[in-house]
N, C-alpha and C positions, 0 to 999 in steps of 0.2 A: 544509599537503600539495602535495605535485607534483600537476600536473593528470594523469597518465595512471594514479598510482595510484589518484586520487580517482574517475574513471571506473571503472577496473578495479574499485574496490569497489563503486561504484552499480549497476554491469553484473552483477555476480555479485549484489547482494543482491537485485537484480529479476527475475534468472532464478531465482532458487530463493524458495520463497514462505516461507521463514524469519521474513521480514519480519512477516510477517501472524500468525503463530504470537501474538506478544507481543499482540496487538490482538484474538484469536478468541473470547478468552471475556467479551471487553468487553458491556458493555448500550448498546449504538450503534447508531444506523440504518446506518451505513457497513455495518459489521463482521458485520451481519445479513444485511443485502442482499448484499453479497459471497460470504454463506457457503451463502446460499438461493437463490439465483440461478443461472441458468446463462450463460455469457458473451453470450449472443444476448437475453439478458432483462435483463441487468445495463444501466441507465442510469446515469448520472452527473448526478442531479438536483439542484438547488440544497441540497436537504435532505442528500442525500448528502454533497454538497461541505463542508456545514456539519459533518457527522459527521465526516468524517476530519479537519477540522480540530480539532474537540473532541478526539480522538485524541492529534494530536500537540501540542497545546496542553501538557500538562503533561510529558509529555519536555524539551521546551523550557524549561519554567521550571526543571525539574530539573539541566539541563546549563549553566544560565543564558546561555541562547541570545537574544539580543534582537532575536527577527523574529516578526513576524505570524504565528499559525499558519494564517491562510487563504492565505497567500503559499506556506509550505512546502506544505501540501496541494497546490495546484496544481502545484508542483513532481515533489511524487510523482506527481502524475496524468500531466504531460506527460511525465516518464520513461518514463512503459508500466508502473507497477507493478502496475496491476490488471490490464493484457492478461497479464503476467509471471505474475500469482496464477493465472488460467485457463491459461496455457503447461503451468505446471507440475503441474496438478489432471490435465490432458489427457495428460502423460507419465508421470506415476503411472498412470494408469488403463489405457494402451496396453501398460506394462510388466508389469500384472497379466495381461496377456490370453493 
């Protein structure tokens, strides 16, 4: 996939919290923390990082991607997906005012 297209897709996904809708109903420590904590209270602990890795493990297997879930989870974190989730929540809240 061309780099510019790849970056556009990643950034568009990050800016909207649509990525999170797929995992919101999961019984998972990462999903629970993201849903129940404010941005200021959310901390990426070792347990939460492991929880995110657990969430990406099944889709990786389903897509036959031979990559460590921990590595993909760290990429998700480094790309600012959790920040994007909170930014979108704040944007929606502001629109409702």
